[in-house]
C-alpha positions as CSV (number, residue, x, y, z in Angstrom):
1,X,4.0,-24.9,9.2
2,X,2.4,-22.4,10.7
3,X,4.7,-19.5,9.4
4,X,4.2,-21.4,6.1
5,X,0.2,-21.3,6.5
6,X,0.3,-17.7,7.5
7,X,2.5,-16.3,4.8
8,X,0.4,-18.0,1.9
9,X,-2.8,-16.6,3.4
10,X,-1.2,-13.1,3.6
11,X,-0.5,-13.9,-0.1
12,X,-4.5,-14.5,-0.7
13,X,-5.5,-11.7,1.1
14,X,-3.2,-9.6,-0.5
15,X,-4.5,-11.3,-4.1
16,X,-8.5,-10.6,-2.7
17,X,-7.2,-6.6,-2.6
18,X,-6.2,-6.7,-5.8
19,X,-8.9,-8.2,-7.0
20,X,-11.1,-5.6,-5.1
21,X,-9.2,-2.7,-5.7
22,X,-9.3,-3.9,-9.4
23,X,-13.1,-3.9,-9.8
24,X,-13.8,-0.9,-7.9
25,X,-11.7,0.9,-10.4
26,X,-13.3,-0.7,-13.4
27,X,-16.5,0.8,-12.0
28,X,-15.0,4.3,-11.7
29,X,-13.8,4.4,-15.6
30,X,-16.8,3.2,-16.6
31,X,-19.5,5.5,-14.8
32,X,-19.4,9.3,-16.3
33,X,-17.0,11.6,-14.7
34,X,-17.6,14.3,-12.4
35,X,-14.6,16.2,-13.1
36,X,-11.6,15.5,-15.5
37,X,-8.7,14.6,-12.6
38,X,-8.4,11.7,-11.5
39,X,-8.8,11.9,-7.6
40,X,-6.7,10.5,-4.5
41,X,-9.0,7.3,-4.4
42,X,-8.2,6.3,-7.8
43,X,-4.6,6.5,-7.5
44,X,-5.0,4.5,-3.7
45,X,-7.1,2.0,-5.8
46,X,-4.3,1.4,-8.5
47,X,-1.3,1.6,-6.0
48,X,-3.4,-1.3,-4.1
49,X,-4.4,-3.5,-7.3
50,X,-0.8,-3.2,-8.3
51,X,0.8,-3.9,-4.9
52,X,-1.6,-6.6,-4.2
53,X,-0.5,-8.3,-7.4
54,X,3.0,-8.5,-6.9
55,X,3.2,-9.1,-3.2
56,X,0.3,-11.4,-3.3
57,X,1.7,-13.7,-5.5
58,X,5.2,-14.0,-4.5
59,X,3.6,-14.6,-0.7
60,X,1.6,-17.4,-2.4
61,X,3.9,-18.9,-4.4
62,X,7.2,-18.6,-2.7
63,X,5.6,-18.3,1.3
64,X,8.6,-18.9,3.6
65,X,11.2,-19.0,0.7
66,X,11.1,-15.3,0.2
67,X,13.2,-14.8,3.7
68,X,15.5,-17.7,3.4
69,X,19.3,-17.0,3.2
70,X,21.3,-17.4,-0.2
71,X,25.1,-17.8,0.0
72,X,27.1,-15.4,-1.9
73,X,30.1,-16.5,-3.5
74,X,33.1,-14.5,-1.8
75,X,33.8,-12.8,-4.7
76,X,30.6,-11.0,-4.6
77,X,30.4,-10.7,-0.6
78,X,31.4,-6.9,0.0
79,X,30.5,-7.0,4.0
80,X,33.1,-9.7,5.5
81,X,31.6,-10.6,9.0
């Protein structure tokens, strides 16, 4: 139970990081540019928004189910224990 709460809480944290990154990017786009090239901070914000969205939703929806082992059919297994 604690693991499920922790993983889903991590998902909420990542979605909050996504929202914060998207808000900062929104403000960066709507202010007058100082230069013509996007700086490293804007790339980091875009990476944080994309990562936060994908990781956040997967942890929030699936929780510990992300780490559940999946049985493979014998014809698809390449490593024999």
